[in-house]
C-alpha positions in Angstrom: 215.2 104.8 -92.3 212.6 105.7 -94.6 209.1 107.3 -93.7 206.2 106.0 -95.4 203.4 108.1 -96.6 201.1 107.0 -93.8 203.8 108.0 -91.1 203.7 111.5 -92.6 200.1 111.8 -93.0 199.7 110.7 -89.3 202.5 113.3 -88.1 200.8 116.0 -90.1 197.3 115.2 -88.9 198.5 115.2 -85.2 200.5 118.5 -85.5 197.5 120.3 -87.2 195.0 119.0 -84.7 197.1 119.5 -81.6 195.3 121.2 -78.7 196.9 122.2 -75.5 194.7 121.8 -72.5 195.2 124.3 -69.5 196.3 122.8 -66.3 195.0 125.5 -64.1 197.2 124.2 -61.3 195.5 120.7 -61.4 198.7 118.8 -61.4 200.1 120.6 -58.5 196.8 119.9 -56.4 197.0 116.2 -57.4 200.5 115.9 -56.2 199.7 117.9 -52.8 196.8 115.3 -52.2 198.8 112.0 -52.7 199.2 110.2 -49.5 202.6 110.0 -47.9 202.3 106.6 -46.5 205.9 105.4 -47.4 207.6 108.5 -45.9 207.9 107.1 -42.5 208.9 103.7 -43.6 211.8 105.3 -45.8 213.0 107.4 -42.9 213.1 104.2 -40.6 214.7 102.3 -43.2 217.3 105.0 -43.8 218.0 105.2 -39.9 218.3 101.4 -39.8 220.7 101.3 -42.4 222.9 104.1 -41.2 222.9 102.5 -37.7 223.7 99.1 -38.9 226.5 100.6 -41.2 228.0 102.4 -38.1 227.8 99.3 -35.7 229.2 97.1 -38.4 232.1 99.7 -38.9 233.2 99.6 -35.5 232.3 95.8 -34.8 234.6 94.9 -37.8 237.3 97.3 -36.5 237.0 99.4 -39.6 238.9 102.5 -38.0 241.9 100.3 -37.7 241.6 99.1 -41.3 241.1 102.7 -42.8 244.1 103.9 -40.8 246.2 100.9 -41.8 245.4 101.7 -45.5 246.3 105.2 -45.0 249.6 104.5 -43.2 250.5 102.0 -45.9 249.9 104.4 -48.6 251.8 107.1 -47.0 254.8 104.8 -46.1 254.8 103.5 -49.7 254.8 107.0 -51.0 257.7 108.0 -48.7 259.6 104.9 -49.6 259.2 105.7 -53.5 260.9 108.9 -52.9 259.4 112.3 -51.8 260.7 114.0 -54.7 258.0 112.4 -56.9 255.2 113.7 -54.4 253.8 117.1 -55.7 252.6 119.2 -52.9 250.0 121.0 -55.3 248.5 117.7 -56.5 248.0 116.6 -52.8 246.4 119.9 -51.9 244.0 119.6 -55.0 243.3 115.8 -54.1 242.6 116.9 -50.4 240.4 119.7 -51.3 238.4 117.6 -53.8 237.9 115.0 -51.4 236.7 117.3 -48.6 234.3 118.8 -51.1 232.9 115.3 -52.2 232.5 114.5 -48.5 230.8 117.8 -47.7 228.4 117.5 -50.7 227.6 113.9 -49.5 226.8 115.0 -46.0 224.7 117.8 -47.2 222.6 115.5 -49.4 222.0 113.2 -46.4 220.5 116.1 -44.3 
């Protein structure tokens, strides 16, 4: 891309005449005086969605589905041969999953 002389002149003008205005805490004061009218609605919406997710999980028998998937995964791993399973890899995967779950739970609080 080529810059024209007009672009160069504009950039030079604005860089030479740039003036910084002092904030003196104005932005912070404005942010503190903004209304929180959507805070309650967002809390209620989050509570509703979480409750709906838990109810649907149990109504649709999610616990049995999760346990069945874990059982199938374990049995297929055992049937393919226990020699192929590396205990260190399983421990690392478990630690990573626990860590990610912990971070997710902390972010919800």
